C-alpha positions in Angstrom: 97.3 86.2 87.0 100.9 85.4 86.3 101.3 86.8 82.8 99.2 88.9 80.4 100.6 89.5 76.9 104.1 89.0 78.1 103.8 91.3 81.1 104.5 89.5 84.3 103.2 90.8 87.7 106.7 91.8 88.7 107.0 93.9 85.6 103.6 95.5 86.2 104.5 96.3 89.8 107.6 98.2 88.6 105.5 100.7 86.5 105.6 104.1 88.2 101.9 104.7 88.0 99.1 103.0 90.0 97.9 99.9 88.1 95.2 97.2 88.5 94.3 94.4 86.2 90.8 93.1 85.7 90.0 89.6 84.2 87.0 90.3 81.9 86.5 86.5 81.4 84.9 86.4 84.8 81.3 87.5 85.4 82.3 89.5 88.5 85.1 91.2 86.5 87.6 90.0 89.1 90.6 92.2 90.0 93.6 89.8 89.7 96.5 92.2 90.2 97.0 95.4 92.1 100.3 97.3 92.1 101.9 98.6 95.3 101.6 102.2 93.9 97.8 101.8 93.7 97.7 100.6 97.3 99.7 103.6 98.4 97.3 105.9 96.6 94.3 104.4 98.2 95.9 104.2 101.6 95.3 100.5 102.0 96.8 97.1 101.0 96.9 95.4 97.6 95.0 92.5 99.2 92.2 94.7 100.3 91.6 96.2 96.9 91.9 92.9 95.2 89.5 91.3 97.6 86.9 94.1 97.0 87.1 93.3 93.2 85.9 95.8 90.6 83.7 97.5 93.2 86.8 98.4 95.1 88.0 100.3 92.0 84.9 102.0 90.6 82.4 102.0 93.5 79.0 100.3 93.9 77.3 101.9 90.9 75.3 99.5 88.7 75.1 102.0 85.8 78.9 102.5 85.9 79.4 98.7 86.1 77.2 98.2 83.1 79.1 100.8 81.1 82.3 99.0 82.0 80.9 95.6 80.8 79.8 97.1 77.5 83.2 98.7 76.9 85.0 95.6 77.8 82.8 93.5 75.5 83.6 95.9 72.7 87.3 96.1 73.4 87.1 99.9 74.0 89.4 102.1 76.0 87.6 104.4 78.5 88.2 106.7 81.4 86.0 106.9 84.6 86.1 109.6 87.2 85.9 108.0 90.7 85.9 109.3 94.3 88.7 107.9 96.4 88.4 108.1 100.2 91.6 108.2 102.3 91.8 108.4 106.0 94.7 111.0 105.8 93.9 113.0 102.7 90.1 112.8 102.8 88.0 112.3 99.6 89.4 113.3 96.3 88.6 112.7 92.6 90.7 110.4 90.5 90.6 109.1 86.9 90.7 105.3 86.1 91.8 104.7 82.5 91.0 101.2 81.3 93.0 99.8 78.4 92.6 96.2 76.9 95.3 93.6 77.2 95.4 90.6 74.8 96.9 87.3 75.8 96.4 86.2 72.1 94.7 87.3 69.0 91.0 88.2 69.4 89.0 89.8 72.2 90.9 91.1 75.2 91.1 88.8 78.2 92.1 91.5 80.7 91.9 95.2 81.2 94.6 97.3 82.8 93.2 100.2 85.0 95.7 103.1 85.3 94.8 105.2 88.3 95.7 108.9 88.0 95.3 111.4 90.8 93.3 114.5 90.0 92.9 116.6 93.1 94.4 115.0 96.2 94.2 117.2 99.3 91.4 118.4 101.5 91.6 121.5 103.8 93.0 120.9 107.2 90.4 119.7 109.7 91.4 122.3 112.2 90.8 125.3 109.9 87.6 127.3 110.2 85.2 126.6 107.4 85.2 130.2 106.1 89.0 130.1 106.0 89.4 126.8 104.2 91.2 127.3 100.9 89.9 125.9 97.6 91.4 122.7 96.2 92.8 124.7 93.3 95.5 125.8 95.7 97.0 122.3 95.7 100.0 121.6 93.5 98.6 120.5 90.1 101.3 117.9 89.4 101.3 116.0 92.7 98.0 117.0 94.5 100.1 118.0 97.5 99.7 121.4 99.1 100.7 124.3 97.0 103.9 125.9 98.3 102.1 129.3 98.9 99.4 127.6 101.0 102.2 125.7 102.9 103.9 128.9 103.8 100.6 130.3 105.1 100.1 127.3 107.4 103.8 127.3 108.3 103.6 130.9 109.5 100.5 130.2 111.5 101.9 127.0 113.1 105.2 128.8 113.8 103.3 131.6 115.6 101.3 129.0 117.7 104.5 127.1 118.6 106.2 130.4 119.5 103.3 131.5 121.7 102.7 128.1 123.4 106.2 126.8 123.6 105.7 123.9 121.2 108.3 122.1 119.3 108.2 122.2 115.5 110.1 120.3 112.8 110.6 121.4 109.2 111.8 119.0 106.5 113.3 119.5 103.1 113.7 116.8 100.5 115.2 116.9 97.0 115.1 114.1 94.4 118.7 113.3 93.5 119.7 113.6 89.9 116.2 114.4 88.7 117.5 116.3 85.7 119.6 113.2 84.6 116.5 111.1 85.0 114.5 113.4 82.8 117.3 113.4 80.2 117.2 109.6 80.2 113.5 108.8 80.3 111.8 112.1 79.4 109.9 114.7 81.3 106.7 112.8 81.6 108.5 109.9 83.3 110.2 112.4 85.6 106.8 113.8 86.5 105.6 110.4 87.4 108.6 109.9 89.7 107.8 113.3 91.3 104.3 112.1 92.0 105.4 108.8 93.4 108.0 110.5 95.7 105.4 113.0 96.9 102.9 110.3 97.7 105.6 108.4 99.7 106.5 111.5 101.7 102.8 112.2 102.4 102.3 108.7 103.6 105.2 109.1 106.0 103.8 112.3 107.5 100.3 110.9 108.3 99.1 112.9 111.3 96.3 115.4 110.8 98.6 118.3 111.8 101.4 117.3 109.4 101.8 119.1 106.0 103.6 118.2 102.8 104.1 120.5 99.8 106.1 120.5 96.6 108.3 123.6 96.2 109.3 123.2 92.6 110.8 120.4 90.4 111.7 117.5 92.7 111.9 119.5 95.9 109.4 119.0 98.8 108.9 120.5 102.2 107.2 118.9 105.2 106.0 120.3 108.6 105.4 118.4 111.8 104.5 119.7 115.2 105.6 118.2 118.5 108.8 116.5 117.4 112.0 116.7 119.4 115.4 117.0 117.6 116.2 113.3 117.9 112.8 112.3 116.5 113.0 114.8 113.7 116.4 113.5 112.6 115.2 109.9 112.7 112.0 110.8 110.8 114.0 112.6 108.0 116.1 109.5 107.6 113.1 107.2 107.6 111.3 109.3 105.0 114.3 109.3 102.7 114.5 105.5 103.2 110.8 105.1 102.2 111.7 106.7 98.8 114.6 104.4 98.2 112.3 101.4 99.1 110.0 102.4 96.2 112.8 100.8 94.0 112.1 103.2 91.1 114.7 102.4 88.5 117.3 105.1 87.9 120.3 103.7 86.0 122.3 106.9 86.4 121.6 107.6 90.0 124.6 108.7 92.1 123.3 106.5 95.0 122.7 103.1 93.4 120.4 102.3 90.6 117.2 103.6 92.2 115.6 107.0 92.8 116.7 108.6 96.1 116.2 111.9 97.9 118.5 114.0 99.9 117.0 115.1 103.2 117.5 118.0 105.6 115.6 119.3 108.6 115.4 122.0 111.2 113.8 121.5 114.7 113.1 124.1 117.3 110.9 125.4 120.0 110.7 128.9 118.5 111.7 131.8 120.8 110.5 135.4 120.7 113.3 136.5 118.3 113.0 133.5 115.9 111.3 133.7 112.5 109.9 131.1 110.0 112.5 132.3 107.5 115.4 131.4 109.9 114.0 127.9 110.4 113.7 127.4 106.6 117.3 128.6 106.1 118.4 126.1 108.7 116.6 123.3 107.0 118.1 124.2 103.6 121.5 124.4 105.2 121.0 120.9 106.6 120.0 119.6 103.2 123.1 121.1 101.5 125.6 120.0 104.2 124.3 116.5 103.8 125.0 116.6 100.1 128.5 117.8 100.8 129.1 115.1 103.4 127.9 112.4 101.0 130.1 113.7 98.2 133.3 113.6 100.3 135.4 110.6 101.2 134.5 108.9 104.5 135.5 111.1 107.5 136.0 114.2 105.4 132.7 115.9 106.1 130.8 116.7 109.3 127.7 114.6 108.3 125.4 117.2 109.9 122.4 116.4 107.9 120.4 113.2 107.7 119.9 111.7 104.3 118.9 108.4 102.8 
């Protein structure tokens, strides 16, 4: 597919949500386009999803496929709940909303499938079954860990690192000029950006022991064990770069015309007198010092914090 009703593939790929396009003129309901956002959500490649066809979107369920065929024939819009399996986040439910696309007058030739996350996030594999928190403790907007749950795990992991002499890295990220973005495009568009940024950060912290949570608004925190200071600084910079490389359009961004994040971090092997609160303050101080350094002329700041 190169164009459907005036929407070129390049334009579809710039949409902030996860999108696939199905050609209903084919008996197999071929998937002819998959956005990068959908590939990120599924933890795979666009080619893999496209190669799996409609079964790669909705699963191998003949009754569901028949319902799709009937809806497509009638030109209806419908929503399906599907189970998505991801190697990092486990299995989570998601909604696929199918809407018709018309290349000309008459019956639709394609359907666009808009993939929305519902409940991303499974309990940590190293938690005891009785202690595993319910999915409702995930952040409702992004599906990332709820900040209260994050703090529980942070205190636990900090105590383990303190007792066993392990290194720990804490990251803080803030979407730049999110309020300006909301003023320009509206709050719903801003929420979509928050979800995309959260998914990108989660994909960058992929180990089973890593954690990512949304604090509020466009601020996120991440936790990784076993990172030395040099690795933590490089990782903070790389995660911020991942967000920039999403190329989410932001015409009033202070750092180019795309959405970016400021990044800060704290790294330590906690000693007996250290506390989680101290480490969090250090990470926030790193975030703010990076903002100051970027706002000053070259050479005016100390540049203590990594940022995109």
